[in-house]
N, C-alpha and C positions, 0 to 999 in steps of 0.2 A: 877948170879946177876951182876957180874963184867962185863961180856960181854955186857949185856943190857945197862948198864950205859955208856959203851964206845960207843956204837952205837948212843945213844941219843946225846952224846956230839959231835960226828962227824957230825951228821945231823944239829945240831944247828950251828956249825961252818960253814958248807957249805951254809946254808941259809943266814947267815950274810954276807958271802962273795958275794952272788949274788945280793942283794938289791931288791927294789920294782919293779913288772912287769907292762905292759901297760894294759888299760881298754879293756874288751871284747866287741864284737859287739852286737847290739840290738837284742832282741829276736823276734820271729814271733808272730803276733796276732792271737788268736784262739777263736772260739765260740763253744758252745755245741748245737747240732741240733738233731732232731729226724730223724732216718734212713728213707729212702724212702720207705722201705717195712714195716715200722711201727713196727719192732721187737725190737726196743730199741733206744738208743741214741749214738752219736759219737762225738769226738772232731775234729772239722774241722778248719784247720789253713790256714792263708793267703798264705803260701808257697806251698799249695796244698796237704799237708800231712793230713791224717786222722788217728785217733786212736779210735778203738771201746772202749766204756765205759761199764763196767759191770753194770747190773741192780741190784739195791738194793732189799732187801726183801719187799714183799707187806705188807702195813700197815693193821692194824686191822680195821674192819668196824666201822664207826662212830655210835654214839648213836642216835636213833630216838626220836624226841621231838614233843609235841603238845602244842598249845596255847589255853587257855580257858578264855572266857569273864566272869568276876565275877559279873557284874551288878552294880558295884559301881564305875565304871570308871577305874578299874584296870584289868589286865590280868595275869594269871598264866601260865608260861612256864614249863611243867613237862616232863622229859626225862625218857627213859626206864631204865637208870642206877640208878634211884631212886632220882636223883637230881632235884630240882625245884627252880624257882625264880618268885617273884611277881614284875611286872613292872606297872607303872602308866604313864598317859600322863604328859608331862611337863607343867609347869606353864606358862601361857601367859606372854609374855614380856610386858613391859610398853609401853604406847602409845608414838609415836614420837611427837616431837614438831610441832605446827601448822606452816604451811608455811607462808611466808610473803605475805601481801596484794598485789594484782595486781595493775598496774598503772591505774589511772583514765582515763575513756574514753574521747574522744574529744566531746565538746559541739558544737551543730549545730543549726542554725536558718533557717527558710524558709521565703523568701521575694517574695511577688506577684509583678511581673514585669509589670502588667497592660496590657499585650499583649497576655494573655492566657498561659503564661509560668510562672514558679516559680523557684527561685534560692535557692538551699540549700548550705549554707556557713558554714564551720566548723572552729574552733579555730586553727587547725593545718595548715591552709592556703589552704586547698582543698575546691573546690566548684563544683557544677554541676547544670545545667539548665534542668528542666523537663517541659514537655508540657501536657495539658489536652488531653484526648483521643478524637477521632473524633466521633460525634454523629452518632448513628445507623440510619438506614432507618426507616421511619414511618411504623407502623404496618398497616395491612389491616383491614378495618372496616367491621364488620359482624353484622348480625341480626339473632335473634332466633325466629322461628315461631312454635307454638304448633300445632301439627297435630291432636290433639284430640283423639289419640289412644295410649297414653303413650310414644310417640316419638316426637321429634322436629327437624326441618330442620335448620341447621346453614348455612346461605348463606352469602358469603363474596364478597366484591367489586372486587376482582381479578378473580371472576367467579367460584371459588371453592364452593362446596356444599357437606354437609355431614349430614346424619340422625343419631341422637344420642338418647339414651333412656333418659327420664326425671328422674332426681335424686329424685324428690319429689314424685314419684309414690310409694305409701305405702298402707298399708291395711286400713288406715283411712286418713282423711284430715290432711295435714300438715299446721300448723298455722291456725286452724279452728277458733281461737279467734282473728284473724287478727292483732295480735301483730306485725307481719311482713308481708309485702305485697308481697314479692318475689314469693312465690309459686302460687299466684292467677293470672290467665290470665284476663286482663281487656279489655273489648270491648267498644269502643266509649266513652260515658260519665260515664261509670261505673268505680268506683275507690275504693281504700283502704285507709282509714284514720287511720294511726297507733296511732294517739294521741287523737282522740275524745273519750269521755267517752262511753264505750260500755255497754253491758248487765252486764258484770262482769269483770271490769278492763278496761284498755285502748285498743282502737283499734276496728274498725268495718268496714265491707264492706259497700259501699255506692252507691246506684243507685240515681244519681242526677235526678232532674225532667226531664232533657233532655234524660237521660238513660231510665227512666220509659216510656216516650213517644215513644222512638225508640226501646224499648225492648232489650236494650244492656245487655250483660251478664257479670257476674263474675263467672269464671269457674275454675275447678281443676280436674285433672285426678287422679283416685284412683285405685290401684291394689287390688281389693276386694277378688278375688278367686271365687271358685265354690259355688253354692247355698247350696249344701249339706255340704260343709265344713264350711261356715260362716253363712248361713241363719238360720232363717229369721232375716233380719236386718231392722232397722228403720232409716231414715234420720231425724235427729233432728236439729233444729235451732231456734234461737230467732230473732224476727223482730219487727221493730217499724218505724212509719212514722216520718218525720222531722217537722211536723207542728201540732199545737193543733187542735183537733177535726177532723183530716184528716184520711181517711182510703184508702188502696190501695190493690187490689188483687195481690198476688204474685204466682210464679210458678217455677218449675225446669224442665229442659230437661235432660234426663238421657240416656247415651249411644248413640246408633244410632238413637234414636227416634227423630222425627222432631216436635212433638207437646208438648208444655210445660204441665206438670201435675200440676194441681192446688194444692197450699199449704194452701190457706186460705187468709183471709184479715188481713193485718197489720194495727194496730191502733196507736194512739199517745202514747201508753205505751208499754213496752216490753212484748211480749207474745210468747209462744212456739208454733211452728208448727211441727207436726210429720207426716211423710209419709212413709208407708210401701214400701220397695224396691221390685219391681217386678222382673220377670225373666230376663229382659233386663239389670238389674242393677248389675249382677254378671259376673265376668270374670277377665282377666288379666289387662285390662286397660279400665276403664269406666269413661267417662267425665260427671261431674255434673255441669250444668250451671244454676245459679240463675238469675231470671229476673222478670219483671212484667208480670202478666198473659195476660194483654191486655192494649192497650193505653187508658187512660180515656178520657172522652169527653172534659175535660179541655185542652187537648193538642192542640185543635184548637184555643186557645187563649181566650176562653170565661171565663176562671177562673184560679185559681192557681192550679198547679199540684204538688202533694207532692213527695218528695223523700223518699227512703226507706233505712233503715239501717239493715244489717244482722250481727249476731254475734253467736259465739259458735256453729259452724257448725260441726256436728259429725255423725258418723255411730254407732248406738247402737244396742245391742241385743234386739229383740222385746220382749215385755212383754207377759206373757201367754195370749192367745186368742186375742192378739192385732191385728195380721195380718192374713188374710186368706191364706191358702195354694195356690200355683199356680194352676189356673184352678177352683177355688172355689169362691162362694159368702159367705161373712161372715154372719153366722146365717141366711142363705137363706131360711131355713124351719121354722123359728121363734120358734124353740123348746126352745131357750134360751130367749123367749119372745121378747122384742124389743132391747136386747143387741146388740150393734154395729150399730144401726140405729138412725139417727138424725131426730127427728120429727119437722116439720114446720107446724104450724097452724095459720091461720089468719082469722079475720071476723067470719063467721059462719062455719068455717072449723073444721073437727074433724078427728083424727087418733086414732083408738081404737083397742087394741089387743083382739081377741076373743079366749078364751080357749076352746078347744074341745077335746073329748076323742080320736078322730081319727086324731088329728093334729091341731096345732094352725093356725090361720089366722089373717089377719089385715084388718080392715074395714076403707076405705077412704070415707069421706062424706063431700061435700061442698054444702050448701043449696042455694048458688047463685054463679054467675060467678066472683064476686069480692072477694070471699073467697078462701083460699088455704088450702090443706090438702096433704102433701107430706112426704115421708120418704127417707132419703139418706143413703145408705149403701156403702159397699166397695167390689169391685170385683178385683181379681188378674188375669188379662188377659194374657194367655200364648203367647209365640212367635208362629208365623204361623207354624214353623217346629214341634212344640209340639201339637198345636190344630189348624188345618186349618179351616178357615171360622168361627171364634169364634162368638157366638151369645148368647144373654141373653134370657132365656125362662121363661115365667110367666105362672103359672096355676092359673087362675082367672075367675071372673064372674062379669058382670056389664052391664048397659044399656047405659051409656053415654060414653064420651071419656076419655081415660087415657093416660098419657104421660110417656115415658121412656127416660131419658137424661143421657149422660155420661160426666164426667169430668167438671161438672159445666156449660155445654153448655146451651145456651138460647133456643135451639130447639133440637129436637130429633125425636124419633119414636112416632107416635100417633095412637092409636087404638080405634075403636068404638065397644062396646060390643053388644052381641046379647041377653043378659039376661041369657044365660046358661053358665055353666062352660066350659071354652075353654082354649087352649094353645096359647099364644101369643109369637112371636119370634122377637126380636129386634137385628139387626145386629150391631156389635161393629165396629167402624171405624178402618181400618187397622193400622192407625198411632198410635193407643193406645196399640197395641200389645206389650207385654212384661212389661207392667206397672200395678201397683195397682191403680185403679182409682175409683172415686166416681160414683155411679149410683143413680139417683133420680127417684123415682116412685111415681105416685099419680096424684092429681088434682091441678095443679097450677092455680093461679088467672088469668082470661082471660081479665078482664077489671077492671077499677077503678070507673066507674060511671054507673048509671042506673041499679043498682044491683037488685032492687026489681022485675024487669021484667024477670029475668032469672030463669031457672028451676033448681031444685036440681040435684046434680050428686052423684053417689055412686058406689063404687067397693069393692069387697072382693078379696084379693090376698092370696093364700094358700102357694105358694112356688115360689122362684126365684132361678134359677140355670144356670150354664154355660154349653153350648153344642157346638158341632161342627156341622156347617151347611154349608159345602163348596158349595153346590148347590144353596142355597138361599142367602148366603152371600159370593160371590166369592171374 
C-alpha cells in the first residue's frame, strides 16, 4: 500500500509540473452505407477509410392485423397476438367563414349613333362602337305545283327544280272540315272559306258561280292503300247551294279518271252525298277532285248561277250491303226485291216488282210517251286490266224501246225488243272504268206534249249483270 501511494503522489506532482496541453485536430466525417454486395453495412469516412460493421440479430416477425367494418361508421383492427382496437371517423371540422363580397361590376349604357352604329360606354371610362350586320341576299322565290300523284314540283326562279312528296298524303282527307285550307288544291274560282258557317262548325269549300261554270276543282291527294286492305270505302260529304231554292248537280273525279262521277244534286239546305269508291280509288296516292257535274244553262248569262259549298269530306267504311263488289251490279238479280234501286215514276208510268218462284223480275210500264218508269242502280266497273271490254248485260223481254244510261247521262244505249226473252248488251264507256257509277234502266219520258196519241210501252227485266265483251266493246 505504501508503494501505491507513492506512485500516485509522484504522478500527480509530474502532471502539475507539465501544465495544460494544445487542442487536438478535427475528426474525419463518416457515414453508414450498405455494402455493394448487399451482405451488410460499413462505416465509410471522408478520409477514405472504411470499417465493416457487424450485423445485429434479426428481429422477430411483426404481428398480422386485419380491419373490419362494423356498419356503424367504426372499424375494428384485430391482430393475431390477440390485441384489437376500435377506430371511428373523425368529426367534421366547423365551416370556414364566408369570403368577402366581390367588387361591384361596371355599369354600361348603349347609345344609338344614328348611322347604323351603337356606342357601349361604361363607368370605368371604357367604350366601344359596334355596327349592325350586313343584310343577307334575298332568297329565291319558288312555287309548289301538285302533280296529282302524291308528289309536288318545287320550281324556283334560279332555275332549280325538285320533286317532293306531299306531307298531307294520308289515309283520309286532311282538314276535310275545311277549318284550314292549306291541304286543298284550288283551281280557278274554287276556294276555301275558313270562316263561313259550314255544315258542322266553321269552314267550307266553295265553288263560286264562276267555278261552277268552268267546272273548277277543289282537290286533295289521299294515300288510301289497297282495296283488300281498306275497302270497301265510301266517299262521304255534305253539300249546299248558296242561294234559296237553287239546285246544282255535283261530281267528283277520282284518280286517273277523266270523267267526273255524279254525286247528286246540292240544294239550299245541307244534305249528305255518299259515293262508293271503285277500284280506281285505291292505291298509294289517289287524287279526289270536287266540282260541278256540268255547267248549268244559266252560265250563258240568262240567269243566276248558284255556287256550291262542300264540308266534312271523309272516307268511311261502307255500311253492310251499301256498295257492290268490284265487277258486280248491286242486287242485279232482284233477289232482295228493289233494294239498292231508286225508282222514278211520272205520269202514267209504273215500276212493279214481280215475285216468281224461278226468280224475281221488274215490270216497267209507261202508258204514253210523256210518262216515265225507270230504276237506277249501282255498278262497280273494274279497271280494264281486271275486266277488258266491260259491258252491262240485261236478260229481258219487251216490244217497245228500252234505255240504258250510265252516270246520269242524258243519252245511252237504246234497244228495241222483239217480244221474246233476249239478252241485251250495253257497252260501258271506257272513261268510267274503275268507278262505281249509277246505271239507269227503263222507259224515260220522250216528250211532254201530245201524250194521248202515243202507244204504251212495256218491258220485263229479269237480271242485270256485268260481263266482259272485248270484241263487242273494244
